[in-house]
Backbone bond lengths (Angstrom), bond angles and torsions (degrees), N, CA, C in turn:
res aa  C-N    CA-C-N  psi(-1)  N-CA   C-N-CA  omega(-1)  CA-C   N-CA-C  phi
1 X - - - 1.444 - - 1.526 108.08 -
2 X 1.280 116.52 133.93 1.461 120.00 -179.73 1.527 110.12 -96.34
3 X 1.304 115.19 158.38 1.465 120.96 179.25 1.525 109.08 -83.98
4 X 1.311 115.71 141.66 1.460 121.31 173.47 1.524 107.89 -141.58
5 X 1.317 117.70 137.28 1.462 119.44 177.91 1.524 110.57 -68.45
6 X 1.309 118.63 158.02 1.464 120.34 177.50 1.529 110.63 -55.33
7 X 1.316 115.17 135.92 1.463 119.93 179.77 1.512 113.70 96.34
8 X 1.359 118.17 0.82 1.466 122.40 177.54 1.532 107.67 -133.78
9 X 1.324 117.67 127.27 1.464 121.67 179.74 1.521 109.83 -69.52
10 X 1.324 116.34 130.80 1.464 120.21 -177.80 1.522 112.93 -73.36
11 X 1.330 118.79 -13.33 1.457 121.34 -177.40 1.523 112.98 -103.89
12 X 1.319 118.52 -47.51 1.475 118.89 -178.00 1.529 112.56 -105.63
13 X 1.340 118.09 -14.59 1.451 121.04 177.23 1.518 115.08 83.39
14 X 1.333 117.52 6.25 1.463 118.16 178.36 1.529 109.29 -68.46
15 X 1.310 116.08 163.53 1.465 120.17 -178.31 1.520 109.19 -137.97
16 X 1.308 115.45 178.18 1.464 119.69 178.68 1.525 111.13 -64.99
17 X 1.321 117.22 -33.06 1.462 121.45 179.63 1.523 111.92 -80.41
18 X 1.337 117.15 -26.76 1.463 122.34 -176.97 1.533 109.70 -132.61
19 X 1.360 118.69 71.29 1.460 120.69 -177.58 1.527 111.43 -74.10
20 X 1.334 115.66 153.30 1.466 118.51 176.13 1.533 109.08 -83.27
21 X 1.303 115.72 159.84 1.474 121.50 -178.64 1.524 108.76 -96.27
22 X 1.315 115.83 135.32 1.454 121.50 176.28 1.523 109.37 -87.00
23 X 1.325 116.49 171.95 1.461 121.35 -176.84 1.519 114.08 -58.97
24 X 1.330 117.75 -29.68 1.468 120.80 -178.84 1.528 112.46 -87.88
25 X 1.347 117.38 3.83 1.451 121.54 177.83 1.519 114.93 93.44
26 X 1.341 117.34 -10.28 1.467 120.80 177.74 1.524 110.87 -76.68
27 X 1.322 115.27 158.89 1.464 120.55 173.55 1.519 109.24 -76.61
28 X 1.317 115.81 153.58 1.465 120.30 177.10 1.534 109.65 -73.12
29 X 1.314 115.80 165.66 1.463 121.38 174.56 1.525 107.60 -137.85
30 X 1.306 117.49 172.93 1.461 121.15 -175.65 1.518 111.07 -78.28
31 X 1.321 115.30 135.70 1.460 121.72 179.75 1.525 111.13 -98.13
32 X 1.327 118.26 -17.29 1.464 121.43 -179.86 1.523 109.60 -119.05
33 X 1.304 114.13 154.93 1.462 119.81 179.41 1.526 111.28 -65.48
34 X 1.329 116.72 -28.73 1.475 121.16 -179.93 1.528 112.50 -74.31
35 X 1.339 117.63 -8.37 1.463 123.92 -179.66 1.529 111.88 58.70
36 X 1.362 116.41 47.22 1.458 119.34 177.26 1.530 112.39 -131.39
37 X 1.343 117.19 10.52 1.463 122.21 172.93 1.525 106.95 -140.68
38 X 1.340 116.15 124.87 1.468 118.99 179.12 1.524 109.83 -89.72
39 X 1.320 117.36 171.97 1.456 121.15 -176.02 1.527 113.76 -92.29
40 X 1.326 118.35 19.18 1.468 120.85 174.40 1.530 108.09 -65.47
41 X 1.336 118.21 142.98 1.467 120.13 -175.33 1.529 114.40 -54.71
42 X 1.314 118.40 -42.96 1.463 120.77 179.93 1.519 112.59 -64.86
43 X 1.310 115.75 -38.94 1.472 120.22 179.28 1.528 110.59 -68.79
44 X 1.330 116.74 -40.32 1.462 120.35 178.93 1.523 110.84 -65.94
45 X 1.344 118.12 -39.98 1.469 120.63 177.43 1.521 110.61 -61.50
46 X 1.333 116.64 -44.92 1.465 120.72 -179.62 1.527 110.91 -65.22
47 X 1.322 116.98 -41.03 1.468 121.40 179.96 1.529 110.87 -64.19
48 X 1.338 117.22 -45.44 1.462 120.55 -179.67 1.525 111.69 -68.44
49 X 1.326 117.82 -36.58 1.468 120.80 176.99 1.527 110.30 -64.39
50 X 1.326 117.22 -40.81 1.460 120.65 178.30 1.530 110.84 -66.30
51 X 1.329 117.12 -37.68 1.467 120.62 178.45 1.524 110.58 -66.64
52 X 1.341 117.83 -40.46 1.469 120.91 177.48 1.521 110.71 -64.45
53 X 1.338 117.13 -41.71 1.459 120.72 179.87 1.528 110.73 -64.90
54 X 1.320 117.44 -39.15 1.463 120.77 179.04 1.525 110.41 -66.41
55 X 1.326 116.85 -38.36 1.467 120.26 179.24 1.522 110.27 -67.24
56 X 1.329 117.66 -40.93 1.463 121.52 -179.80 1.525 111.29 -66.68
57 X 1.324 118.16 -28.12 1.462 121.56 -177.95 1.528 112.52 -78.73
58 X 1.345 116.84 -18.19 1.465 119.41 179.62 1.514 110.57 -70.18
59 X 1.337 117.59 141.69 1.465 119.29 178.22 1.529 110.79 -67.65
60 X 1.325 114.83 145.18 1.457 121.47 179.81 1.522 109.40 -77.75
61 X 1.333 116.90 141.79 1.458 120.74 176.61 1.519 109.01 -72.67
62 X 1.331 115.81 143.35 1.458 120.47 177.91 1.522 109.95 -76.16
63 X 1.328 115.34 145.13 1.455 119.89 176.90 1.522 109.41 -78.69
64 X 1.314 117.13 167.38 1.463 121.82 177.97 1.524 110.35 -60.48
65 X 1.326 117.23 -39.94 1.466 121.21 179.61 1.530 110.98 -63.95
66 X 1.342 117.23 -39.83 1.474 120.05 178.90 1.524 110.99 -66.76
67 X 1.317 117.39 -39.89 1.467 120.65 177.93 1.522 110.09 -64.37
68 X 1.329 117.08 -42.88 1.458 121.69 178.53 1.530 110.31 -60.49
69 X 1.329 117.60 -44.82 1.461 121.43 179.26 1.525 111.38 -61.73
70 X 1.331 117.51 -38.73 1.469 120.36 177.85 1.522 111.16 -64.82
71 X 1.323 117.14 -43.60 1.467 121.27 -179.64 1.527 110.19 -64.50
72 X 1.331 116.54 -44.55 1.469 120.17 179.16 1.525 110.76 -63.21
73 X 1.310 117.00 -39.51 1.465 120.55 178.31 1.525 111.44 -62.91
74 X 1.319 117.41 -40.45 1.471 120.81 178.29 1.524 110.26 -65.08
75 X 1.341 116.81 -40.63 1.474 120.45 179.22 1.530 110.46 -64.05
76 X 1.333 117.45 -41.85 1.466 120.84 178.94 1.519 110.63 -62.24
77 X 1.315 116.69 -40.29 1.470 119.82 -179.44 1.531 109.85 -65.85
78 X 1.348 117.58 -39.44 1.465 120.74 178.79 1.515 110.58 -64.15
79 X 1.352 117.33 -42.52 1.450 122.08 179.67 1.528 110.97 -62.30
80 X 1.330 116.11 -42.58 1.456 121.48 -177.41 1.534 111.87 -68.73
81 X 1.300 116.58 -25.31 1.478 119.71 -175.61 1.506 112.86 -81.38
């Protein structure tokens, strides 16, 4: 994902002064509160794909059972030593 200042779409480069046209002939509008992604279909697809990729890259939280197994394993190692 590239950086874009507020008021410029990070994907297509449109701005408040020069909005892109949607399929129905209307001007685009901002899809994010930061005003850096417009609601054009291509921009929305790219934005959602980047959000999915960022979510997939985050580490998964351990379950209670996994934490318990780690603690028990550490205790066993201490006992054995």
